[in-house]
N, C-alpha and C positions, 0 to 999 in steps of 0.2 A: 515313695511311701505312699501306700493306696488309702483308701478312707476306710474308714471302719464299718464294715459288715452291716447293713443296718434289714430290719423288716419293714420288709415292704408292704402295704394294705392294698386291697385289691381293689380300692378306687381310689383316685388324687385324693390325699386332706385336704381341707377345708381348710381354709387361713385363721392360724391361732393368733398372730398380731403379733408376732416373735419378726424382729428383723430380720432379716434376708441375711446380715451380712452375721449372724451368728449359725446357720442353716451353710450345711458342707454345698461347694458348690456347684455338686452335681444336681443337685434338689431347685437351681434354678436355672436346669437345661430348660430346652422346651421339651428332651425326649423324657424325663421327668416327669412334664405337665401333660404332656401329650399323647403319647406315646407309652403308656404302661396302662397295661388292662389284666382282669384276671382269668381263668382260663375261660369260664362262664360268661364273661363276656366275651372274646373271642368267640367262641363261638356262636354269639351270639348275633355280635354280628357279623360274619357269616353265612349264618344261616337266614339271616336277612336280608340280605344281597343279591343269596342264590336262589332265592325265591323270588324278589324284586324283577332281576334279570328275567327270568323264568316265565314270568307272568307278561312282562313287558313284548318279550321274543316271542311268544305264543301268540301274544294279540295281535303280530306284525303277520306273522304267517298268517294267522284269519281274516287278516283285513284284505291280502292281498289273494287268497285262496284257501273261500271257506274249507275245514274238514282234515288241511293238509298240516295241521301240526298234532293232530292224533296219535301218529304212529313213531312218535320225534321220542326218544328217552333222551331227555335233558339231565344235564351233571349235576351229580350230587354236590355240595358245597365240600365233602371226604375226599370227593373225585378231585374238586378244583385244587385240593391243597395237595393233592401229590404230586398233579400236575405241575405246578410251584416247584413243589421240591425238586424234580427233575430238572428244572432249571437252574435251579439253585448250584446244583453239581455240573452244569453249563459255563458256570460264573468262574467255579474254581478252576476249569480246562482253560476256558480263555487267559486269565489271572496266569497261567501256568504258560500259555503259548507266547501273551508278550510279556512275562518278565515281570508283569504287576506286582508292587509290596503288598507284601500284607492287608495294608491300611484301606488301599486299594478295592480290596477284593472282599473284606470284611462291613464295607460301606456301602456296594454293589449290594450286596444280598439283604442288607437292611431294606436299602429303596425297592427294591423289589418284594419281598413280603409285607412296607407299609404300603405300597399300590395296592396290593389284594387284601388289603383292609377299607378301600374304597371306590375298587374297581372289582371283575368277575374277570374268567379266564371268556367268557363266552363274547363278552366286547369287547376285551384286548387278548389276544394269544400272548401266551408268557413268553415267547422267542423274540419278539421284536422290543414287550418292555425291555426283558433281560438285556438287550443288547444297548438300548437306552440307556440302561439304568448304570449302567459299564460301564457306559460312556460320559455321561455327567458323573459320576463318580470319580472318575480321573481328574476330571476340575474341580472338581469343590473338591480334593485332597492334594490339588496343587501336583498332580502328576498329569498333564497332558500330553494328548499326542492329536496328532490331525486326526480330521476325521476322512481323508482320505486313505490313511495308512491304516487308520482300524478297521473300516468298510473291507479293504480291498485285500486284506486276509482272512478274510472270516468270510469262505464259499457266500454263495449267495445273497448275497446283502451288499444291497446297493445306498449311498448313501442318505437316501429320502427314506428306511427305513427303522433311519434313528431319528432325525432331524424332525421327522413329520408325530413325532411321538415326544418330542425334548420337551413340551410346554406344560404337558398334559400327566403328563412325569414328576416334572415338578408342580403343579397346580394341585400333583393329589397328594405330595406332602407336602402341601403348604408353604413350600419353599423354606423348611426348615431342614438345612441340609447336615449341620454339624450332629456326629456323631458318636457316645462313648462308648468307647466297646471296648469287652470284656479282655482282648488280650494287650492292652496297655493295662487291663487292671493287674492279669496276671504276672505280666513283667514286675510292677510295685510291689508283691507279692512276693516275687523271687529276691528279689534284692531286700525286701524283707526276713525275706530266710536266713539269709545271709549274716546278719546281725544278730541273730539267735546265741543265746550263750550254751557252748559245747557245740556249732555247728556241725552239719553232716560235712563229708566229703566236696572239693568241688565235682568233685566225678558222680556224685550219688544228686547232689543237687541240680545238676546240670538234666542229667538223665532225668529226673522227675520233671525241671522243666518243659523237657523234650518232650515227651506222655503226657502233662497239661496240657501245652499249646496243642497237639493234635487232638484231645477231650473238646477242648474251644472251638477248634475247630468243625467238629462233630457237631456242636452245639448248636451250629448255625444252620441246622439243618430241623431244628426245633424250632419253639415256638419262648424259647428259653429267654430269650431277652427281650419280647414282650412282656414279659410278664417280673421277672426279676431286674433286680440290680446290677452293673458289671462285675464290681465286687463279691458278691454271692454266688452268680456264677464261673468266677472265675477260681474262689476259694471251694465249688465242691468242685470243679475240674482237678484241683491239687487235689485233693481228697480222693479220686477215682486215679490220682496219679500214686499218691502214698499219701494214706489215710491217717498214717500217725507224723507226719512234717505238719499236716492241715488241720490239726489239731493242737501240735505244740506253737501254730502261729495264732491260733483263735485265744489260746491261754496266756500268751503276749501280750495279746492286745485287749483283754477281759471280755473277750468277744464269746465265749462259748456256745451261749445260743443263738450261736449263728449257724455253730453243726446239727441243730436241728431243724435248721429253715434248708440248708445245705441239701440234707439228704432226699428231699422232695425233688430237687431239679437233679440230681443224681440218679433217681428213680426216669425223669423224664428222659436224659441224655442218652441216658440204655436203652430205651424203651421205644423212642422214636428218633434216635436218630441215624435209622439205615434212610441208605437207598433205595427207593419205592422201585418195586420190580419194572422193567423195561417192559416186559408183554402188559402187563396191565395198566403204563400209564399210554404205548402203545393202541391198546383199544381202545381207550380216554379220548385219546387224540383223534383216534377214527371218527368219534360220537359226534364231537366238537366237528368237526365238520358239518355235520348235519343238524346243528345247534346252533351253530355260531349266530348271533343277532345279522339281519340279515343286512340292517341298515348302516356296518362294519362295512360291509363287503365290497369294495369298490367297484360299483359298473352295474351293480345291481339292483332290478327295480325297485325297494325300498330303501336302497340309496338313492338313487333320482330321484326319489321321490320327496323322499326328509331333506337332501338338497336342495332343492325345488321351495319346500316349504321355510327351511330357514332363511334361503335368500327372499322368499316372501316378508319374512320373520324383520328380519332387519333392514328392507327396504321402510315399511313401514313406523319403523324405530327410528330409521332417519327422516321418516317426515313428520314424523311427532313431536319430535326434537324438535325440527325446525319450526315446525308452527310454535313449539314455545320459546322459543327462540324470540323469532318476531315480535311475540306478545309482550313479553319484556320487556324489547327494545321500546314498544310502543308506551307500556302502561307501567314502567318503572321510573322511578326515582331519575332521572339522568347520569345525577352524581353520584349514583351506588350509596346512596346513606344506607339501604335497606333491602334486604334480597326478599324479590317477592314471592307468589306460590309458583309463580311461574315458574322462574329462576329456581327452586327448587326444585320446582318438576324434572328440570333438565338435568340437575345434581347425580337427581335420582336414575336418571336413562346412563350418566356418564358412568353411574358407578356398576349400574349392570352391566355393560360393555366391558 
């Protein structure tokens, strides 16, 4: 049985003092608390990330060669989305090659989309992020594969291409790896349909489920899972497959109001669930090579300068920490009955590390 389809507010609700034990389990998940947005919020987040990246990269170009950024055509937020969508399809292709189950594919797609709510393609190219997200998903869903077996089956891919980004990807996900998936909600809905009075034939139910599952896979190309709940999207996909059956399910659960909600989801899937044009994405990728953050290009002048500065900053932090440790040992109670100001400062430096 899947959870009742609920109305999802555009922003996470404030606590109303209600016991968490009385709320659906989904509402206690990190997905519900931290990865739900309105369409407007998603647009604002991506626009802000894009603008920040353009400003930072332009500054880096100008610092190394004044006037060099004037002819560069930076990517827009919309173009970044198209590039990420293309690599969503690459996850599907790789999962087919490795025969990974649906859980791995859906998890990897969620990881990739969430990563680019904290980062931009001008800093981190989706190819390596996609490979890392998929490898990480095999582990978090308990379908592990050795790194050597994984990379040796992907052309022009070395183990370092995955490992170098694994911590960054995990950090961008806030180490929140559990995903509530639409395909699992759809399975529960399908089981419910079999218990309806005078249920459809087994053949019709199976055909409806198979068609709805294809719509679920299409929905992964969209922002649906970042805006709506898994059960809402599952019902929308079932409605796309068979509107009458979806309506019967809603009536059986006294959830007719959900039918209004799912219309917007159906429009989103039909309107935004297409694979971007290869020619368009190829042009975006060509421009990305020219506007990629030079500080992320190994061996570039900007990369070496940033690496040197990072090493200096790290050395200064180590020296400050050592000095604070010495002072704390000299001035604080040797029995440690109370943290000194210096000891607190050391703790803050440890948090920064």
